[in-house]
One Martini backbone bead per residue (centre of mass of N, CA, C, O) as a GRO file, in nm:
protein
  215
    1MET     BB    1   3.726   5.151   3.913
    2ARG     BB    2   3.514   5.239   3.647
    3ARG     BB    3   3.597   5.438   3.359
    4PRO     BB    4   3.508   5.617   3.106
    5MET     BB    5   3.572   5.722   2.803
    6VAL     BB    6   3.590   6.041   2.696
    7ALA     BB    7   3.516   6.119   2.377
    8LEU     BB    8   3.553   5.874   2.192
    9LEU     BB    9   3.756   5.544   1.380
   10GLY     BB   10   3.511   5.192   0.872
   11ILE     BB   11   3.796   5.059   0.744
   12ALA     BB   12   4.083   4.890   0.787
   13LEU     BB   13   4.408   4.940   0.651
   14VAL     BB   14   4.650   4.681   0.624
   15LEU     BB   15   5.000   4.720   0.597
   16GLY     BB   16   5.302   4.580   0.491
   17LEU     BB   17   5.638   4.599   0.574
   18THR     BB   18   5.908   4.513   0.375
   19ALA     BB   19   6.200   4.306   0.465
   20CYS     BB   20   6.354   4.064   0.325
   21GLY     BB   21   6.047   3.935   0.290
   22GLU     BB   22   5.958   4.067   0.573
   23SER     BB   23   5.749   4.165   0.810
   24SER     BB   24   5.783   4.448   1.051
   25LYS     BB   25   5.506   4.604   0.990
   26LEU     BB   26   5.214   4.778   1.061
   27TYR     BB   27   4.951   4.981   0.869
   28PRO     BB   28   4.722   5.140   0.995
   29ALA     BB   29   4.428   5.263   0.799
   30SER     BB   30   4.260   5.551   0.656
   31LYS     BB   31   4.219   5.644   0.344
   32SER     BB   32   3.979   5.851   0.355
   33GLU     BB   33   4.117   6.012   0.617
   34GLY     BB   34   4.434   6.021   0.619
   35VAL     BB   35   4.530   5.773   0.824
   36PHE     BB   36   4.833   5.670   1.011
   37PHE     BB   37   5.030   5.389   1.142
   38SER     BB   38   5.259   5.198   1.355
   39VAL     BB   39   5.321   4.843   1.420
   40PRO     BB   40   5.395   4.561   1.522
   41THR     BB   41   5.316   4.243   1.399
   42ASN     BB   42   5.262   4.107   1.705
   43TRP     BB   43   5.015   4.270   1.737
   44LYS     BB   44   4.697   4.307   1.848
   45ALA     BB   45   4.380   4.335   1.702
   46LEU     BB   46   4.105   4.569   1.731
   47SER     BB   47   3.850   4.614   1.554
   48THR     BB   48   3.626   4.823   1.427
   49ALA     BB   49   3.381   4.635   1.459
   50SER     BB   50   3.420   4.568   1.765
   51LEU     BB   51   3.413   4.858   1.870
   52ASN     BB   52   3.140   4.941   1.755
   53LYS     BB   53   2.968   4.723   1.890
   54TYR     BB   54   3.024   4.799   2.180
   55GLU     BB   55   2.917   5.092   2.167
   56LYS     BB   56   2.627   5.031   2.065
   57GLU     BB   57   2.575   4.843   2.338
   58SER     BB   58   2.597   5.063   2.523
   59THR     BB   59   2.475   5.224   2.840
   60GLU     BB   60   2.592   5.481   2.809
   61PRO     BB   61   2.567   5.796   2.807
   62GLU     BB   62   2.573   5.889   2.471
   63GLY     BB   63   2.702   5.646   2.318
   64ALA     BB   64   2.543   5.635   2.048
   65ALA     BB   65   2.599   5.926   1.961
   66ARG     BB   66   2.905   5.901   1.949
   67GLN     BB   67   2.924   5.659   1.749
   68ALA     BB   68   2.791   5.814   1.503
   69LEU     BB   69   3.067   5.995   1.467
   70VAL     BB   70   3.230   5.760   1.380
   71LYS     BB   71   3.472   5.678   1.116
   72TRP     BB   72   3.729   5.560   1.287
   73GLN     BB   73   3.869   5.256   1.448
   74ILE     BB   74   4.152   5.130   1.651
   75ALA     BB   75   4.338   4.854   1.806
   76TYR     BB   76   4.642   4.781   2.004
   77THR     BB   77   4.828   4.492   2.145
   78THR     BB   78   5.026   4.267   2.352
   79ASN     BB   79   4.752   4.158   2.462
   80LYS     BB   80   4.586   3.870   2.368
   81LYS     BB   81   4.340   3.906   2.609
   82LEU     BB   82   4.215   4.158   2.536
   83LYS     BB   83   3.936   4.350   2.578
   84VAL     BB   84   3.728   4.577   2.445
   85SER     BB   85   3.637   4.709   2.715
   86GLU     BB   86   3.940   4.809   2.791
   87VAL     BB   87   3.948   5.052   2.592
   88PHE     BB   88   3.684   5.208   2.753
   89ASN     BB   89   3.876   5.229   3.004
   90LEU     BB   90   4.093   5.334   3.295
   91THR     BB   91   4.230   5.087   3.327
   92ALA     BB   92   4.541   4.973   3.373
   93PRO     BB   93   4.746   4.847   3.158
   94ALA     BB   94   5.005   4.603   3.155
   95GLN     BB   95   4.999   4.667   2.847
   96PRO     BB   96   5.020   4.804   2.562
   97LEU     BB   97   4.784   5.057   2.432
   98VAL     BB   98   4.623   5.126   2.122
   99PHE     BB   99   4.434   5.424   2.012
  100ALA     BB  100   4.227   5.501   1.726
  101ARG     BB  101   4.047   5.810   1.621
  102VAL     BB  102   3.765   5.915   1.412
  103ARG     BB  103   3.562   6.217   1.429
  104ASP     BB  104   3.299   6.399   1.425
  105LEU     BB  105   3.177   6.716   1.457
  106GLU     BB  106   2.965   6.897   1.597
  107SER     BB  107   2.822   7.195   1.540
  108SER     BB  108   2.872   7.290   1.844
  109GLU     BB  109   3.199   7.232   1.825
  110ILE     BB  110   3.348   7.374   1.590
  111ASN     BB  111   3.376   7.674   1.754
  112SER     BB  112   3.481   7.542   2.056
  113VAL     BB  113   3.739   7.412   1.997
  114SER     BB  114   4.025   7.358   2.189
  115TYR     BB  115   4.310   7.267   2.338
  116ASN     BB  116   4.163   7.189   2.597
  117THR     BB  117   3.962   6.999   2.468
  118LEU     BB  118   4.180   6.802   2.360
  119ARG     BB  119   4.300   6.730   2.640
  120ASP     BB  120   3.992   6.623   2.751
  121VAL     BB  121   3.909   6.341   2.601
  122ILE     BB  122   3.973   6.150   2.856
  123VAL     BB  123   4.056   6.362   3.070
  124PRO     BB  124   4.030   6.644   3.294
  125VAL     BB  125   4.300   6.815   3.275
  126THR     BB  126   4.226   7.112   3.327
  127SER     BB  127   4.083   7.074   3.602
  128ILE     BB  128   4.318   6.945   3.750
  129ILE     BB  129   4.522   7.175   3.717
  130ASN     BB  130   4.310   7.386   3.858
  131GLY     BB  131   4.178   7.212   4.109
  132ASP     BB  132   3.867   7.095   4.034
  133ASP     BB  133   3.988   6.779   4.033
  134PRO     BB  134   4.064   6.531   4.289
  135SER     BB  135   4.029   6.226   4.145
  136ALA     BB  136   4.352   6.243   4.048
  137PRO     BB  137   4.604   6.124   4.183
  138ASP     BB  138   4.921   6.216   4.101
  139PHE     BB  139   4.914   6.428   3.891
  140GLN     BB  140   5.113   6.440   3.575
  141ILE     BB  141   5.291   6.640   3.355
  142LEU     BB  142   5.535   6.563   3.096
  143VAL     BB  143   5.378   6.658   2.825
  144ASP     BB  144   5.321   6.977   2.630
  145GLN     BB  145   5.235   7.003   2.280
  146GLU     BB  146   5.239   7.106   1.972
  147VAL     BB  147   5.062   6.989   1.670
  148VAL     BB  148   5.164   6.983   1.318
  149GLN     BB  149   4.988   6.895   1.029
  150LYS     BB  150   4.864   6.872   0.722
  151GLY     BB  151   4.543   6.801   0.836
  152ALA     BB  152   4.632   6.904   1.136
  153ARG     BB  153   4.577   7.027   1.480
  154GLY     BB  154   4.736   7.034   1.824
  155VAL     BB  155   4.796   6.798   2.095
  156GLN     BB  156   5.049   6.675   2.315
  157THR     BB  157   4.987   6.453   2.602
  158VAL     BB  158   5.171   6.361   2.893
  159TYR     BB  159   5.041   6.146   3.157
  160SER     BB  160   4.990   6.087   3.513
  161PHE     BB  161   4.799   5.845   3.720
  162SER     BB  162   4.568   5.730   3.974
  163ILE     BB  163   4.393   5.406   4.005
  164ASP     BB  164   4.362   5.192   4.243
  165ASP     BB  165   4.681   5.215   4.300
  166LYS     BB  166   4.729   5.265   3.978
  167GLU     BB  167   4.971   5.365   3.766
  168GLN     BB  168   4.952   5.571   3.469
  169THR     BB  169   5.044   5.628   3.122
  170ILE     BB  170   4.964   5.891   2.883
  171ASN     BB  171   4.974   5.913   2.522
  172GLN     BB  172   4.834   6.210   2.374
  173THR     BB  173   4.671   6.276   2.056
  174SER     BB  174   4.498   6.584   1.959
  175LEU     BB  175   4.306   6.664   1.667
  176MET     BB  176   4.218   6.914   1.417
  177SER     BB  177   4.098   6.996   1.144
  178ASN     BB  178   4.131   7.257   0.924
  179ASP     BB  179   3.793   7.265   0.901
  180ARG     BB  180   3.667   7.178   1.190
  181THR     BB  181   3.515   6.864   1.156
  182THR     BB  182   3.761   6.691   1.286
  183MET     BB  183   3.873   6.426   1.505
  184TYR     BB  184   4.194   6.318   1.638
  185ILE     BB  185   4.286   6.010   1.809
  186PHE     BB  186   4.590   5.923   2.005
  187VAL     BB  187   4.661   5.632   2.214
  188VAL     BB  188   4.908   5.549   2.468
  189ARG     BB  189   4.892   5.286   2.725
  190CYS     BB  190   5.001   5.222   3.072
  191THR     BB  191   5.167   5.148   3.305
  192THR     BB  192   5.433   5.310   3.425
  193GLU     BB  193   5.619   5.067   3.422
  194CYS     BB  194   5.558   4.984   3.130
  195TYR     BB  195   5.630   5.253   2.995
  196ALA     BB  196   5.931   5.257   3.073
  197LYS     BB  197   6.001   4.984   2.925
  198ASN     BB  198   5.841   5.106   2.637
  199LYS     BB  199   5.918   5.397   2.545
  200LYS     BB  200   6.056   5.372   2.269
  201LYS     BB  201   5.820   5.226   2.123
  202ILE     BB  202   5.599   5.430   2.184
  203GLU     BB  203   5.734   5.678   2.048
  204GLU     BB  204   5.742   5.548   1.768
  205ILE     BB  205   5.438   5.518   1.732
  206VAL     BB  206   5.359   5.814   1.775
  207SER     BB  207   5.543   5.931   1.541
  208SER     BB  208   5.366   5.772   1.311
  209PHE     BB  209   5.136   5.958   1.341
  210THR     BB  210   4.919   6.046   1.058
  211VAL     BB  211   4.772   6.352   0.910
  212GLU     BB  212   4.640   6.435   0.583
  213GLY     BB  213   4.347   6.388   0.525
  214ALA     BB  214   4.080   6.400   0.354
  215ARG     BB  215   3.972   6.271   0.009
   0.00000   0.00000   0.00000
């Protein structure tokens, strides 16, 4: 069963951190939006251009309208064969997948976005917790905490659930800019087995996600 990512960041500026003359990390960033994070140098990038192209050509309802709001987005994975389409569905990746996105909020959203709204950007976490959506069996919240950064604030939610008998774990950080006009989404996910094996590296990547705000 293929499910679209709901409410899913432009040119990415990638900088290498050098140590002893060799690059140890990549720093994908949007300089204009004041957003950056780090990944190991051997991870494959799925560019802003390729992600935008896929969304623009999507036949999903409201897909084009959503894409028009995107200011910057980029993805990284250890799977060299991962397709762009796999970034935008909830099939559990066998290897870690990182997705970062910055998008404008519509005027109707600016005054209505809450922490629950931010939790629900990928799957309807709030409805599932309340028992209103039984479609995600074995749903479990592992972490749910407030995140406050220089340019934005919101929540980090780590949760696991099963689709097609395959359990995955999602580490999701969703923030809203201080002026309430922009949403920042940062997701790292893979099967729960993969997540457990790569937990230290995943948490390091998540902790590197920084929002300083638009300049």
